[in-house]
N, C-alpha and C positions, 0 to 999 in steps of 0.2 A: 533703369539702372544698367550701367555699362557692364560688359562681361568681366572686366578686370576687377570691378568693385564686388561683383558676385563671388568671384574666386577668393578674394581676400576675406570676405565675411565667412565663407565656407571653411577656410583654413583656420580662422580664429575660433569658430565654433568647434571644430574638430579638436583643437589644442586644449581649449578650456572646458569642454564638456566633460562630465565625470566619466572615468574609465569604468568599463563593465556595465554601462547602463542597460537596463532591460528593455526589450522590445517584445511585448506579449500580444500584439494584435497586428492584423494586416487587413487590407481592404482592397476592393476592386469594384467594378461596375455592378451594382445591385447586390453586393455582398460585403459584409463585415465579418471578420473572423477573429475570435478571441481565445487565447489559451486560458482555460479554467483550471486553476491550480490552487492548492492551499497556501496560506501564508507561511506555513512551516510543514515540511513533509514528515510523515511518520517513518520510523525505521523499518517497518514492514511494507506490505503492498499498499500502494496509493492509487486511486482511480482518478485520472485527470481527463480532460476533454478538450476538443476543439469545437467551440460553439459558433456555428454559422448563423448569422442573422441575415435573412434573405428577404428582399423586397416582395410585396404581395404579387401573386401570380407568377413568380419566378420559382425555379426549383433547382436543387442539386441532387446528386445521384447516390444510389446504393452500390454495394460491391459488384452486383450484376446490374449494369445500367439499363439493360433492356435492348430495344431495337436501335436506339441511337444514344448519343451522349457518352460520358466517361466518368468513372468513379474518381473521386479526389485521391490524390497521392500525398502521403505524409512521410517525409524522411526525417526521422528523429535520431539525433546522435548525442551520446553522453559517455564520458569515460568513467563516471562515478556512479552509474546506475544501470540496472538491467531494464530494458524497455520491452513491453509486450506488444502483441499485434493489435491492430485497430479492431474495436468491437462495434459492429454495425447494428443500429436499431432496425427493427423490421420496417420495411418500406410500404408504400402504397403504389398502386398502378396509376400512371399519369398518361392519359391519352393525349397525344400531340399529332394533330392531323390524322393520318391513317396509321400512325405508329403507336407503340405502347412503351413508355419508359417506366423504370422502377426507381423510385427515389422519394424525395421529400419536398413538398410544396410548403414553403415557409421555413421557420427556424428548425435547426437540428443540431444535436451534439454527437460527435464521433468520439468515443471513449477509448482510453488505453490505460494499461497498468504500468506503474513505475515502481521499482524496488531499489532503494539506495544500496550500494555495496557496503560491506562490513566496514565499520569505522569511518564511513564518509561523513564529513561535517556539513558539506554543501553539495548540491547537485547542479551542475551547469548543463543546460540544454541548448542545443543548436538545431533549429528546425527549418526545413524548406517545405513549402506547400505548393501544390498545384490543384486547381479546381476548374470546373466548367459549370457555369450557371446559364440556365436556358428558360425561355418562355416559349416562343416558336423559333426565334433566332437564338444563337448560343454565343456566349462570351467567355473566353478562357481567362483565368486569373492566376497570379503567382504572388507569393509572399514569403518572407523569412522572419523568424522569431529567434530571439536569444534571451535567456534568463538564467539567474542563479538563485536557487532556493535553499534555505537552510534546512537541516535535518535535525529533528528532535525525537523524543520517545513516542510522541503521538502527533498526528496531523492536526493542524489548526486551520479551520475553515471559517470563512464568513458565512452567515446564515443563508444568504441568498444563493451563493455558489454551491453550498452543500445541498440545498433543496433542488437546484438545477441538476446536479449530478445524480441524485437519487431518482428524480423523475425519469431521466433518460436511461438509467440502469434498469428500470422496470420494463423498458422496451427492448432490451438486449435479449436475443433468443436464448432460452435455457437448454439444458441437455435434453436429449430425446427421452431419457429415462423418466424425466419429470412430466412428460407430455400425456394428456388424457387420450391421445390418438396413437394408434399403432399402425405402422406402414407395412404393406406387403412388398414383394418384388415389383419393380417397374417392368411392365410387360409391353412388348412391341405389339401395336395394333395395326389395323389396316390404314391405308392412305397416309403413310408417313407420320404416324402418331405413336406416342408412348402413354401408357395408362398406369396411374398410381391409385391404389386402393388404400383408404384409411378406415380403420376400424375404431369405433368409439361412439359415444352418445353426445347429443347436443346439436347445436346449429353447425352447419358446415363451415369449417375454417377457411381462410384464404391461404393459398399455397403459392409460394414463390420459388422458382428454380434457382439454384446457386450457379449453375453452369449455363450462361447465356449462349455459348457456342453450340450447345446440344439442344436446348428447348427454347421455343419462342416465348416472349414475355407476355403475350396477350393472355387474357383470362381463359383458363382451360374450360372445356365443356365439363359440366358436373352432373352426375347422375346418382340417385340414391341406390344403395344396395341393402341387403338384409342386415348387414352389420355396420353400415356407415355410408361412405360416399366413394365414388370412383371419379377421378379427374383425368381427362384426356387432353394431353398437351400436343401441340403441333411440334413435330421434330424438325430441327433445322436440316435442310436437304444436304446430302453429300458429306455428312459427318459420321465418322466411324463410332460405333457404340462402345463406350467404356465399360469396364466391369461393374462400376457402381457410380452413383452420382448423389447429390444432396439437395435438400429442400429446406425452406423455412416455412413453418405453418403458424398462423396467427389468428386469434379470435378478436383482434382489434384492440385488446387491452394488454395482452402478453403474447409471447411467441416461444416456439421451440425449434431447435435445429436438428434435422435428420441428416447426419453426415454421410453415411455409407449405405444408401438404399441400393441393393443389388439389382442388376438388370437380368431378368429371367427371360424365358422364351414363351410366347403365347402359343397355343395350339396352332399348327399350320392351317392357313385358310384352305377351305375346300376348293378344289378345282371347279371352274365354271362348267366343265364338261365331265361326264362320267369317265372313269378310267379306261373302259373298253374303247371309247371314242378317241381318247388321247393316244391309246396304243395303236389303233388303226391309222391315225394321222401320222404317228411315228413310222409305222411300217411303209405307208405310201411315200412319205418323205424320203425314207431310205432307198426305196426303189428308184425314185426320181434322181437321187444323188448320182446314180450310175451314169447319167447323161451329162453331168456337170464337168466343166473343163478342168477342175482341180482333181477329179477322180479319173477322168478318161485316160490319161497317160498310164496309170497303173493297170487299168482294165485292158488297155491295148496290149500290154505285155502278157497278161494272162490269156487273152484271146489268141495272140500269136503262138504262145506255147501250146495251147490246146489244139490248134489246127496242126501244128508241126509235130506233135508228140507221137501220133500213131499208136497210142497206148490202148490197152484193152479196157473193157467196161469197168472192171473192178478198180483199175488204176485211176481212171477218170473220176469214178465215184469217190475214191479216197482223196484225190486232189480237191474236188468240190467241197467235201466235208472238212478238210484241213483248212482250206481258204475261209470257209464259213466260221470255223473254230477260231481262226486268227482274228477275224472281224469281231466276233462276239466277245472273245476274251479281252480285246483291246477296248471295246466299248464298256465292258464291265469294269476294267481296271481304271479307265479315265473317269467313268461315272462314280466308281467307288471312291477314288481320290477326291473328286469334287465334293461328294457328300461328306467325306471325312473332314475336309477343310471347312465345309459349311458348319458341321457340328462343332468344330473348334473355334468358330466365330470369324473365320477368314472371309474376306470379300473376294470371291473368285467366280468366274463364269465359264461357260462352254467355249472352247477354242483357246483356253489358257496356254496350251502347249506351244502355239504359234506366237505367243508373246515372249518366247525365249529365243534370243539370238543364236545360241549354240544349236538348238533344235532346228531352226530354220537353215543354218549353215550346213548341218548334217544332211538335210533333205536336198539342198542345192548340190552337194557333192554326189549324192546317190543318183539324182536325176541326170546330172551331167555325165556320169559314167555310163548310165543306161543309154542316153542319147548317142554318145560316141560309139557304143557297141552296136546300136541299131544302124548307125551310119557306116559301119564297117571299119572304123579307125583301128580297132583291135578285136581279136577273135577269141582267144583262149577256148577254142572249141565251143563258142556260144555259151560259155559257162554262166555268164551273168543271166542270159535269157533262160537257160535251163534251170538255174536256181530259182528264178522268178516264175517260170512257167511250168516246168516239168517235174522238178524234184519235189517230193512231199514236204520236206522241211521248208523249201522255198515257197510253197503254196501258203503255209501258215504265215510266213514272214510277209508275203505280199498282202495278206489280209490285214496284218498289223499296219503296214504302210498305207493301205487304202483308207483306214480310219483317220490317220494323222492328217492326210491331205484333204480328207472330206470335211473336216471341221469348219473351214472357212465358208463352205457352201451350204451349211445346214440352216442358216438364218432364214432364207426365203420360205422354206417349207416347214421348219421345225420350231419357229419362234414361240408359239403358244405352248406346244408340248414340252419343250425344254424349259420354258418359264415355269410351267406347272411342276416339272420335275424338281425345280429349285426349292419349292415350298412343300411338296408332298412328303409324306413319311418315306423313309429310306427305301423300304421294300417296294412301294409303288413307283418311286422315282427310278429305281433300278429296272423295273419292268419296262418303263418308257425307253431307257437307254438301250436295253436289249432289243426292244421292238424296232428301233432305228437301225441297229446292227443287223437284225434279221432281214429288213428291207434292203439294205445295202448288199448283203450276201446272196439274196434270193435269185437274181437273174443268172449269175454264174453257176450257182448250185443247181438250178433248174436245167441248164445246159448239160452239166455233167451227169445228171440223173436220167436224162431223156435221150435215148438213142435216136428217136425220130427227129428231135430238134438238132441234135449233133450231126445227123446225116445230111441236113440241109446246108451245113457249112461247106464252103468250096473245098475241092480236093487239093492236096498239096501239089505244087508245081513251081515253075520259074517265077510266076507272079508274086511268090511269097517274098523274094528278095526286095522287090519294089515296095511291097506292103510294109516290110520291116523298115526300110529306109523312110517311107512316108510317116510311119509312127514315130520316128525320131523327132519330127518337127513339133508336135505337141509337148514333147519333153523339153526341147530347147525353149519353147515359149514359157513353160513352167519355170525353168531356170531363170529366165529374164524377170519374170514376175517375182520369184522368191528373192532375187538379188535386190529388187526394188524394196521389198518388205524388209530385208536385212538393213538396207540403208535407212529406212524409217526407224528401225530399232537401235541401230548403232551409229547413225550419222554417216557422213561422207566416208569416213574411214571404214565403215562396215561394208559397203558395196565395193570399195577399192580392195579391201582385204579379200573379200569373196572372189572378185574377178581375178585377182592375182593368183589366188589358190587354184582356180580353174585353169588358168594359163599354165601354171607349173605342173598340174596333173596331166594336161595334154602333152606337155613337153616330156614328162616322164614316160608316158605311154609310147611316144615316138622313140625316145631313147632306148627303152626296153625292147622295142621291136627291131633294133639294129642287129640283134643276134649276139650270142656269146653270153656266158654266165656273168662276166664282169660288168657288162653294160646293164644287164638286168638287175644285178645287185646295186649298182650305182642308182639306177632308176628307183628301186624300192626305197633305198635310204633317203633319197631326195624327196620322194613323195611323202614318206612318214614324217620327215623333218618339217616339210611345208605344212602338213596337217597339224602337227603339234604347235608350231609357232603361230599359225593363224588362229587356232582355237584359244591359245594362251593370250593373244593380243586382243581378242574380241571382247569388247566391253560396251555395255549399253550407254548411249549418249543421253544427255539431258533432253527432256521432251522439248521439241521445237514449238515455239509460240505460233499460233495461227491467227492471232488477233489482227494481223494485217492482211488476211486473205479475203479481200473484197469486203462483203458485208458480214462475213462470218467471224465470230469471236470464240476463243477457247472456253472450255467448260469452267464455269465459275458459279457455284451454288448461291453465293450471296447476291451476285448480279441478277441471277434468274429470280430469286425471291423478291428482290427489290422491284424488278420490272413488273412482276405479277401483282405485287402490292400496289403499284402505281397504275394498274389497269392496262398495261402494255401487253400486246400479243407476243408470245414466245414460241419459236420453233426450234426443237433440239434434234440434231442429226447425230445419233449414236453410231459411230463408224469405226473402222479399223483398216489399216493398210492391207492386211491379209484377207480382207473380206471382198471377194470379187464383185458380188452384187452391190456392195456399198460404192465401189468405184464406178460401176456402170450407172447407178442412180445419180451419182454426182455429175457425171459427164452429160447424161441425157436429160436430167431434170433439175437438180438442185443448183448447179453452177451455170445455168443458162441465163441469157439476158431476160427472158420472160419472167422467171422466178425472181431474179434480182430486182427487177422493176416492181413486181408485186409487193415484195417485202419492204422495199423503200417507200412505196406509195402508202402502205398501211402501217408504217412504223413498227415493223416486226423485229424483235430482238432475235437474231439468228445465231444459234450456238452450235458449234461442232465439237461434240464430246468424243475425242480421239482415244479409242480403247486399244490401240496397237500395242502399247505397253500395259502391264498390269497397273491399274489405277483403282484402288479401293473405293474412292468417292464415286467414280462412274459405275463401278460394279454395283454399289449400293443403290445408286439412282435407278439403274436398270431393274434391280430386284424390287424396288418400290412400284415399278410399272408392271411387275409380273413377268419379267423377261430376264434371261441370262445369256443371251447371244445377240449378235448384230447381223443385219441392220435393224434399228428401231427408230421410228420417226414419231416424235411426241409433239403434239400441237396444243398449246394453251391459248384458247381464245381470250380476248380481253374480259376480265372479270370471272373467267371460268374457274371452278374449284378443282377440277381434275383434268387430266390430259386425255385428248383423243389420239389413239394410236392409228397411224396410217398403214396401209398395206406395205409389205416389205419389198415389193417390186412396184416402183413409182411410175406414174405418168404425169405429164404436165397438167392435164385436166384435173387431177386430184388436188394439186396445189391451188388451181383457180377456184375449185369448189369450196375451199376453206373460207374464202372471202365472200362467196355467195351465201354461205351458211356459217357466219362468223362465230356462232356460239358452239360450233362443233357438234351439233345434234346429229345423231345417226338417223338420217332420213333417207 
C-alpha cells in the first residue's frame, strides 16, 4: 500500500470514528495492561486497578524495585474526580543472576482509589503509563488510556472484575496497627548493617524494605530471639541514615506496612584493644607529631623564644604549662565538638577544621607574617616572636595553633586510636583525645621543667639571627602547602585570592615601614580592607571530578558495590589535600607506573575518596572501617566480604603483596 493511500485511510478513520472513544488497554513486548474499572462508578470511593498480564518467566516491579529495574509509573488525570495514590501488593524476591529484584513474576494488579467530585455525572480519565518488564534482559513499555465512566449511586461491576479487585486488595499491606508483629527501633550493626527486631508469635514473616537507597534488597540474615526474630539487612554504602524508614512484612497471604520505624543507636562496639593501650598509642603518636613538618614551624618559634628569653626557672615552667594547657584545651574542644556532632547524627571526622577554607586562609596569613618577621622584613621589637615564644598568653595561643596544624599529620600514627574514639563512649573517647594532646605537649613541657636539659641548649649569640632566618623557610614551605590546600577547597580563585592577599600584606608592611603616622595609618587601613574583602569573597568551589586522573575514579558507593558484587577487586584511597602523608604515598607508591600496571593487569577498580571537603558519604564509609581520619587504604580482594586495611605509610612491596595474597589474608 502506498504512503498516500495509508494517509487517506487514516484521515477517513479519524473523521468518521466516534468521538470520545475509550482506550482502556495498552500493550508492549511480553505485557498487556488493562484498566479494570466498573461499568458505572459509585458516588463514593471506588477501587480501580491496572492489571498487568505478563508472559511466563517475565516480571514487573514493586515500588522498591531492588538492585535493578524500575517501578512502573502511572500518570492519572481527571478534572471530575479525586485520584488516590497507587496501592502496591506485597512483592516477592526475584533473583536475577547475582542481583535481587523486588516485584511480581506473572500477572499483577496495581490498585488506586477514585472518588467522583460532588455532582459529577461522568468521570473522564486520561492516563499515561510507563513500565519495565524483565527476564534477564529488560524491555521498557509505554502506553496511554482514555475513558469516560458514568457516575451513579452505587458502583456496577462485572463479576469477573469484582473478584479480581477483591483478590488483589487482599495483598495490599494493611496498617501496622493490625499487624501481629511489633517492630523495635532499627539499630546500626557491625559491618555496614542495620538490624530490625520483630516481636510476635508464629513463623517468621518476609520483610521488604521500602527504601532501596538505604537497604539492599537481598534476603536479610534472620535469627530467632526470645520474643520473635531479628533481621540483619545490608546497608547501602555511603548513604546517610535517615531518622526513620519503612518496611512491608508479609506471611505470604497478607501483609502489613510499618511506615516510620525509627533508627536508634546500637551500643558502641568495643575497641579491639584495651583503653590503656589506645591511650598509650595516642601519647606516643602525639610525641611523634612534634617531628612532623606541619608541626615543626610552630615548635621552631617556641624553641627560638625559649633560647632567646633568658627567663628564670619559674617563668619557663609557666610557659611550658601554658603551652601544654593550650594544646590540651584545644584537643578537648575539638574532640568535644566532634563527639557532640557525632551524638547529633552528623558525619564528621578528625581534621574537619582544615576542611574550612576560611580556617586555612587564616593559617596562611599567620604563617606568612611569622615567616616575614623571621626573615627580618619587619620588627616591631620582635613582638610577634615574643608573643609566640616569650609571653605567657602567647604560649597558650601557640599551643592552640600547634593542634590546628597537627591535625593533617595525625593519620599515620593515630588512625586506630582516633577510629576507636569515634565509636567509644564519650568519656573514653575524650581520654584518647587528651592523650594525643599530652604527647604533643610533652617534649616542650619537659624542656621547661628540666634545668639539665635546658642547660644543654646553645647559649645566645650572633648565630641566633641566622637560626631565626633559617626557621623562616619551613614557614614559607607551610604557606605554599596551605595555598595549595586552599586551591583544592576553593578552586583556582582560592589560591589566587590567597596569593593576592599575601602580596598586599607584604606591600602594607613595606608601606608602614616608610615612617610617619600617615603611612602607617594607610598601611593598616589597606591591610584590613584586603583581609575583609578576601575573606568575604572566599567561597568553596564545586568538588572537582577526578574520574579522569589515570586509573583513579571518584568516590561512588554504587560503583563500588556493583564491582564487589561482580567479583572485581577494589582499592579505595581515602585521602585529602591537607594530609601530607597522603600526598607522599600518592607520589611514591599509588601514582607510580608499577602500581598502575598492577591495577590494570588485575582489573582493579581504583577509587580515590577525596575528603578535602566535608563529605558525609566518605565520612560514613570511613566510620564503617573503624576510622575517622586519613590516610586510609582499603583493599577488597575479589569475592572478599570485608576490607583489608593497609598500613598508613605505604611501600610498593605492600601493593605487590596484595596480588601474591589476593584474598587479603593477614599472613
